[in-house]
C-alpha positions in Angstrom: -1.5 37.5 34.1 1.0 34.9 33.0 0.5 31.2 33.8 3.0 29.4 36.0 4.0 29.0 39.6 4.0 31.8 42.1 5.2 32.0 45.7 2.9 34.2 47.8 3.1 35.6 51.3 1.0 38.2 53.1 2.0 41.2 55.3 -0.6 43.2 57.2 0.1 46.9 57.1 -1.5 49.2 59.7 -4.1 51.6 58.4 -3.6 55.4 58.7 -4.4 56.6 62.2 -4.1 53.1 63.7 -2.4 52.6 67.0 -0.2 50.0 65.4 2.8 51.4 63.8 4.6 48.5 62.2 3.6 45.9 59.7 3.1 42.3 60.7 5.5 39.5 60.1 5.3 37.8 56.7 3.0 34.9 56.5 4.2 31.5 55.5 5.0 31.3 51.8 2.5 29.3 49.8 2.9 28.2 46.3 0.0 28.7 43.8 -0.2 27.9 40.2 -2.0 30.0 37.5 -3.4 27.6 34.9 -2.5 27.9 31.2 -5.1 29.4 28.9 -7.4 27.2 26.9 -6.2 26.9 23.3 -7.5 25.6 19.9 -11.1 26.8 20.3 -13.3 25.5 17.4 -17.0 25.6 16.8 -18.8 23.1 14.5 -22.4 22.0 14.5 -23.1 24.3 17.6 -20.5 22.4 19.6 -17.4 24.3 20.9 -14.3 22.2 21.6 -10.8 23.0 23.0 -7.6 21.4 24.2 -7.4 20.1 27.7 -5.5 22.2 30.3 -3.3 20.3 32.7 -4.7 20.6 36.3 -8.0 22.1 35.3 -10.8 20.7 37.4 -13.6 22.2 35.1 -14.2 24.7 32.4 -16.5 27.8 31.9 -17.8 28.9 28.5 -18.1 32.7 28.3 -20.3 34.3 25.6 -20.3 38.1 25.7 -20.7 41.4 23.8 -20.9 45.0 25.0 -24.4 44.5 26.4 -24.5 40.9 27.7 -22.3 38.3 29.3 -23.3 34.7 29.7 -21.2 32.1 31.6 -22.0 28.4 31.2 -20.5 25.5 33.2 -18.9 22.9 30.9 -17.9 20.6 33.8 -14.8 18.5 33.2 -15.4 18.2 29.5 -13.4 19.8 26.7 -16.5 20.3 24.5 -19.8 22.1 25.1 -23.0 21.9 23.0 -24.4 25.5 22.6 -27.8 24.3 21.2 -29.6 24.0 24.5 -28.2 27.0 26.4 -28.5 29.6 23.7 -32.3 29.7 23.7 -32.4 32.7 26.0 -29.5 34.6 24.3 -30.7 37.5 22.2 -29.6 37.8 18.6 -26.4 39.6 17.8 -22.6 39.4 17.5 -20.7 37.8 20.4 -17.2 36.7 21.4 -17.0 33.1 22.8 -14.1 32.1 25.1 -13.3 29.5 27.7 -11.8 29.6 31.1 -9.9 26.7 32.7 -10.9 26.5 36.4 -8.4 25.5 39.1 -9.1 23.9 42.4 -9.4 26.9 44.8 -6.8 25.7 47.3 -3.6 25.7 45.3 -4.3 27.4 42.0 -5.7 30.4 40.0 -8.1 30.1 37.1 -6.6 30.7 33.6 -7.4 34.0 31.8 -10.1 33.8 29.2 -8.9 32.0 26.0 -8.5 33.8 22.8 -12.1 34.5 21.7 -13.8 33.3 18.5 -16.5 35.5 16.9 -20.1 34.1 16.7 -23.4 35.5 15.6 -26.7 34.5 17.1 -29.2 34.8 14.4 -32.4 36.9 15.0 -35.7 35.1 14.8 -37.8 35.5 11.6 -40.2 38.4 11.5 -42.8 40.0 9.4 -45.2 37.2 8.5 -47.9 37.1 5.9 -50.4 34.4 5.1 -51.9 34.1 1.6 -54.4 31.2 1.2 -52.4 28.2 2.3 -48.9 29.8 2.2 -47.0 31.5 5.1 -44.2 33.8 4.1 -41.6 35.6 6.4 -38.7 38.0 5.9 -35.5 36.0 5.2 -32.9 36.1 8.0 -29.4 37.0 6.8 -27.0 34.0 7.1 -29.8 31.4 7.8 -29.2 28.1 6.1 -32.8 26.9 6.7 -35.8 27.5 9.0 -37.7 25.4 11.5 -41.5 25.7 12.0 -43.4 24.4 15.0 -47.1 24.4 14.9 -49.6 24.0 17.7 -46.6 23.3 19.9 -46.2 20.0 18.3 -44.7 18.9 15.0 -41.5 20.5 13.9 -40.9 21.0 10.2 -37.6 22.1 8.5 -37.8 24.2 5.3 -35.0 25.6 3.1 -36.7 28.8 2.1 -38.6 31.6 3.9 -42.0 30.2 3.1 -44.2 27.2 3.9 -47.3 25.8 2.2 -49.7 23.9 4.3 -50.5 20.4 3.0 -53.7 20.1 1.0 -55.1 17.6 3.4 -54.7 19.9 6.5 -58.0 20.1 8.4 -59.8 23.4 8.8 -59.0 25.2 12.0 -56.6 27.6 13.8 -52.9 27.0 13.6 -50.4 28.6 15.9 -46.9 28.7 14.4 -43.5 29.4 15.9 -40.4 29.9 13.7 -36.6 30.0 14.1 -33.7 30.6 11.7 -31.1 27.9 11.6 -27.4 28.9 11.4 -24.5 27.0 10.0 -23.4 26.0 13.6 -19.8 27.2 13.0 -20.1 31.0 12.9 -23.8 31.6 12.8 -25.8 30.1 15.7 -29.5 29.2 15.4 -32.0 31.9 16.6 -34.5 31.4 19.4 -38.1 30.5 18.6 -40.5 33.4 17.8 -42.9 34.2 20.6 
Protein backbone atom coordinates (compact mmCIF):
# COMPACT_ATOMS: atom_id res chain seq x y z
CA UNK A 1 0.00 0.00 0.00
CA UNK A 2 2.84 2.42 0.72
CA UNK A 3 4.81 4.03 -2.09
CA UNK A 4 8.51 3.27 -2.37
CA UNK A 5 10.93 0.62 -3.64
CA UNK A 6 10.34 -3.09 -3.16
CA UNK A 7 12.52 -6.14 -3.82
CA UNK A 8 10.46 -9.04 -5.15
CA UNK A 9 11.26 -12.68 -5.83
CA UNK A 10 8.96 -15.59 -6.64
CA UNK A 11 8.84 -19.15 -5.27
CA UNK A 12 6.58 -21.80 -6.82
CA UNK A 13 4.97 -24.00 -4.16
CA UNK A 14 3.57 -27.41 -5.11
CA UNK A 15 -0.18 -27.76 -4.97
CA UNK A 16 -1.86 -30.28 -2.67
CA UNK A 17 -1.73 -33.78 -4.12
CA UNK A 18 1.05 -32.83 -6.54
CA UNK A 19 3.88 -35.30 -7.21
CA UNK A 20 6.32 -32.50 -6.47
CA UNK A 21 7.07 -32.13 -2.79
CA UNK A 22 9.38 -29.19 -2.56
CA UNK A 23 9.08 -25.55 -3.54
CA UNK A 24 11.14 -24.21 -6.39
CA UNK A 25 14.22 -22.10 -5.98
CA UNK A 26 13.65 -18.39 -5.55
CA UNK A 27 13.56 -16.40 -8.74
CA UNK A 28 15.94 -13.61 -9.38
CA UNK A 29 15.19 -10.60 -7.19
CA UNK A 30 13.74 -7.69 -9.10
CA UNK A 31 13.24 -4.17 -7.88
CA UNK A 32 9.92 -2.45 -8.42
CA UNK A 33 8.70 0.94 -7.34
CA UNK A 34 5.20 1.87 -6.23
CA UNK A 35 4.45 5.44 -7.24
CA UNK A 36 3.52 8.15 -4.75
CA UNK A 37 -0.15 9.13 -4.70
CA UNK A 38 -1.35 12.17 -6.56
CA UNK A 39 -1.76 15.20 -4.28
CA UNK A 40 -3.27 18.69 -4.34
CA UNK A 41 -6.40 17.84 -6.31
CA UNK A 42 -8.41 20.96 -7.20
CA UNK A 43 -11.44 21.54 -9.39
CA UNK A 44 -12.22 24.88 -11.03
CA UNK A 45 -14.29 25.64 -14.13
CA UNK A 46 -14.84 21.88 -14.64
CA UNK A 47 -11.07 21.31 -14.89
CA UNK A 48 -9.41 19.07 -12.30
CA UNK A 49 -5.69 19.66 -11.67
CA UNK A 50 -3.06 17.94 -9.52
CA UNK A 51 0.66 17.84 -8.77
CA UNK A 52 2.98 15.81 -10.99
CA UNK A 53 4.14 12.44 -9.64
CA UNK A 54 7.76 11.55 -10.36
CA UNK A 55 8.07 8.59 -12.78
CA UNK A 56 4.38 8.57 -13.68
CA UNK A 57 3.90 7.86 -17.40
CA UNK A 58 0.21 8.86 -17.40
CA UNK A 59 -2.77 9.54 -15.14
CA UNK A 60 -6.29 8.14 -14.80
CA UNK A 61 -9.20 10.21 -13.47
CA UNK A 62 -11.70 8.15 -11.45
CA UNK A 63 -15.26 9.33 -10.78
CA UNK A 64 -17.34 6.98 -8.68
CA UNK A 65 -20.21 6.50 -6.28
CA UNK A 66 -21.94 3.40 -4.89
CA UNK A 67 -23.66 2.71 -8.23
CA UNK A 68 -21.21 3.80 -10.94
CA UNK A 69 -17.50 4.01 -11.63
CA UNK A 70 -16.04 5.93 -14.56
CA UNK A 71 -12.33 5.96 -15.45
CA UNK A 72 -10.95 8.50 -17.92
CA UNK A 73 -7.48 8.63 -19.45
CA UNK A 74 -5.78 11.98 -18.75
CA UNK A 75 -2.60 11.04 -20.62
CA UNK A 76 0.62 12.66 -19.41
CA UNK A 77 -1.09 15.88 -18.36
CA UNK A 78 -1.68 17.04 -14.78
CA UNK A 79 -5.06 18.53 -15.62
CA UNK A 80 -8.23 17.16 -17.15
CA UNK A 81 -11.32 18.97 -18.49
CA UNK A 82 -14.46 17.20 -17.28
CA UNK A 83 -16.79 19.17 -19.56
CA UNK A 84 -16.71 16.77 -22.50
CA UNK A 85 -16.55 13.42 -20.73
CA UNK A 86 -19.34 13.94 -18.22
CA UNK A 87 -22.14 14.07 -20.78
CA UNK A 88 -23.01 10.42 -20.14
CA UNK A 89 -22.55 10.52 -16.35
CA UNK A 90 -25.89 10.51 -14.55
CA UNK A 91 -26.76 13.15 -11.98
CA UNK A 92 -25.75 12.57 -8.38
CA UNK A 93 -22.95 12.80 -5.84
CA UNK A 94 -19.54 11.39 -6.76
CA UNK A 95 -16.00 11.13 -5.44
CA UNK A 96 -13.28 12.22 -7.87
CA UNK A 97 -9.72 10.91 -7.53
CA UNK A 98 -6.63 10.41 -9.71
CA UNK A 99 -4.22 7.48 -10.13
CA UNK A 100 -0.60 7.92 -11.24
CA UNK A 101 0.24 5.16 -13.72
CA UNK A 102 3.70 3.56 -13.80
CA UNK A 103 5.37 1.86 -16.71
CA UNK A 104 4.45 -1.82 -16.40
CA UNK A 105 7.99 -3.19 -16.40
CA UNK A 106 9.45 -1.69 -13.26
CA UNK A 107 6.68 -0.09 -11.28
CA UNK A 108 3.28 -0.25 -9.67
CA UNK A 109 0.54 2.34 -10.08
CA UNK A 110 -0.13 4.65 -7.15
CA UNK A 111 -3.18 4.16 -4.99
CA UNK A 112 -6.09 6.49 -5.72
CA UNK A 113 -5.52 10.01 -4.51
CA UNK A 114 -7.52 11.48 -1.68
CA UNK A 115 -10.94 12.10 -3.25
CA UNK A 116 -12.79 15.36 -3.65
CA UNK A 117 -16.58 15.43 -3.60
CA UNK A 118 -18.46 16.62 -6.67
CA UNK A 119 -22.13 16.68 -7.61
CA UNK A 120 -23.30 16.22 -11.18
CA UNK A 121 -26.49 18.27 -11.48
CA UNK A 122 -29.67 16.67 -12.76
CA UNK A 123 -31.12 18.00 -15.99
CA UNK A 124 -34.14 20.34 -15.69
CA UNK A 125 -37.58 18.72 -15.61
CA UNK A 126 -41.28 19.59 -15.54
CA UNK A 127 -41.71 22.05 -18.36
CA UNK A 128 -44.69 24.26 -19.09
CA UNK A 129 -45.37 26.64 -21.95
CA UNK A 130 -47.58 29.69 -21.52
CA UNK A 131 -47.95 31.79 -24.68
CA UNK A 132 -44.34 32.69 -25.55
CA UNK A 133 -42.73 31.66 -22.23
CA UNK A 134 -41.16 28.28 -21.31
CA UNK A 135 -40.80 27.56 -17.57
CA UNK A 136 -39.12 24.59 -15.83
CA UNK A 137 -38.44 23.44 -12.29
CA UNK A 138 -35.31 25.11 -10.88
CA UNK A 139 -32.37 22.74 -10.33
CA UNK A 140 -30.78 23.05 -6.89
CA UNK A 141 -27.24 24.55 -7.07
CA UNK A 142 -27.54 25.54 -10.75
CA UNK A 143 -25.94 28.92 -11.46
CA UNK A 144 -27.64 29.25 -14.87
CA UNK A 145 -29.26 27.22 -17.65
CA UNK A 146 -28.52 26.55 -21.32
CA UNK A 147 -31.22 26.08 -23.92
CA UNK A 148 -30.69 24.59 -27.36
CA UNK A 149 -33.49 24.79 -29.84
CA UNK A 150 -33.94 22.87 -33.07
CA UNK A 151 -30.45 21.39 -32.39
CA UNK A 152 -28.94 24.71 -33.34
CA UNK A 153 -28.57 27.94 -31.42
CA UNK A 154 -27.57 27.72 -27.74
CA UNK A 155 -28.84 30.37 -25.34
CA UNK A 156 -27.76 31.00 -21.74
CA UNK A 157 -30.30 32.23 -19.17
CA UNK A 158 -29.91 33.02 -15.47
CA UNK A 159 -33.38 31.92 -14.38
CA UNK A 160 -35.64 28.92 -14.92
CA UNK A 161 -37.65 30.52 -17.68
CA UNK A 162 -37.19 31.70 -21.25
CA UNK A 163 -39.36 34.01 -23.35
CA UNK A 164 -39.24 33.57 -27.10
CA UNK A 165 -38.34 36.79 -28.94
CA UNK A 166 -41.31 38.67 -30.38
CA UNK A 167 -39.97 38.29 -33.91
CA UNK A 168 -39.80 34.46 -33.72
CA UNK A 169 -41.44 32.89 -36.77
CA UNK A 170 -44.47 30.65 -36.32
CA UNK A 171 -43.66 26.96 -36.22
CA UNK A 172 -42.61 24.05 -34.05
CA UNK A 173 -39.59 24.43 -31.81
CA UNK A 174 -37.72 21.54 -30.21
CA UNK A 175 -35.87 22.54 -27.03
CA UNK A 176 -33.21 20.82 -24.95
CA UNK A 177 -32.10 22.15 -21.57
CA UNK A 178 -29.22 21.72 -19.14
CA UNK A 179 -28.42 23.09 -15.69
CA UNK A 180 -25.02 24.79 -15.38
CA UNK A 181 -22.99 24.12 -12.22
CA UNK A 182 -20.31 26.31 -10.66
CA UNK A 183 -17.57 24.05 -12.07
CA UNK A 184 -15.92 23.66 -8.66
CA UNK A 185 -18.27 21.47 -6.68
CA UNK A 186 -21.34 21.30 -8.90
CA UNK A 187 -20.86 19.95 -12.41
CA UNK A 188 -23.12 20.87 -15.34
CA UNK A 189 -25.96 18.41 -16.06
CA UNK A 190 -26.39 16.57 -19.31
CA UNK A 191 -28.87 17.83 -21.91
CA UNK A 192 -32.50 16.79 -21.55
CA UNK A 193 -33.63 14.15 -24.04
